C-alpha positions, 0 to 999 in steps of 0.5 A: 771554386777558387783555383787554390782549392783545386786538386793538386794545385801548388803540389809537385808531382812527386808529392801527389803520387807519394800521397796515394793511399795505401789501398790504391798502392796495394791494388796497383802492385797486385795488378802489376804482378799479375800482369807480369806473371801471366807473361812468363813461365814458372822458372822465370817467375822464380828468377824474377822474384829472386832478382827483385829481392836482390835489387830492392836490397841494392836500392836501399843502399844508394846514397840519396843524401844530395837529392834529399838536401835538394828537397826530395824528402817524400820517403813514400814516393822514394820507396814507391819509385825504387821498388818499381825500378827494382822490379824493372831491373829484375826483368832486365836481369832475367830477360833483356831491356827490350823484353823488360820494356814490353812487359812494363808497357803492359803493366802501365796499360792496366795501371796508368789510370791512377794518374788521373788522381793527380790531375784536376777534376774535369768539372772543376776545370770547366767551372772556370770557363776557359780551360787554357786560362785555367791551366795557365794559372794552375801551372804558374806555381808548378815550377817553384813547387817542383823545385822546392820538392826536389822533383823537377826543374821546370820552365814555362816556355809558352803562356799565351791565349791559346797555348801553355807549354812547360819543359822539364829539364831535370826529373827525379824519376829519371835520376832515381833510375840513373842511380840504379844504373838502369835509366830505361826504367823511366821510359814506361813512366813516360809511356803512362803519361801518353796513355792518360793525358791525351783523352783527359785534355781532349775532353776539355777541348785541349790538344796534348802534345809531347815530342820527346822526353829526357828518358828517351834522350831529348833535351827536355820533356816538352808538355804542350797544351793547345786550344783545339777550337779557336774562335773563327776569324772573319775574312775581310769580305765577312767584316765588310758585309757585317758592317754593311748589315749593321749600317743598314740596320741603323736606317729606319724604314720609310713611314716610321 
């Protein structure tokens, strides 16, 4: 398979998520609300639903013309994110930010698996033999695609034989949360990454590392992918021994 035909190649993350089918979105929404409602009492449920309606109405009044001119024209993605942020904001209104975060973490625990549909199929990656080489090529077009879609400002900070790292310097997920005056709403999205990515990349022989995110106050979201199993490095003694064995193999046995 050509890498250009692998799922998600050349697409911004916002366009991949925005293309999730309606049945999948509906299922996620039902699971999310069920998870939330199990943790709050009857009167709190009414309050959350009232505030959710108010926050959704507030979200559609936000001026996003500058983001759209920047390339963010995926209306399905925008609607999806603003609904999520409105729900988070409703929880903050009824409780507080810490409780809202705890509740939304529990939602991500049961819905984050959807992120796997935004990643290349594992079998497709394995067909290329070297997973790091695959992601080096796969991610090479990511910064330009993300910029064009108004999704992320990305730089590739390392691209070597055993490691690929890209840094997100600006993120539309966080920007939308900022426009709603609730930047903390982006943090559960970061949490969802850490639920899915480690196991996915582990299965491909890659160690996933991220030391911080923009939503948590870091200067960037540093996504680092390191090869887990490096080829063994022979010691000087091993090389000398190997060399002697190879030399001895070249000497014909007597009588032949």
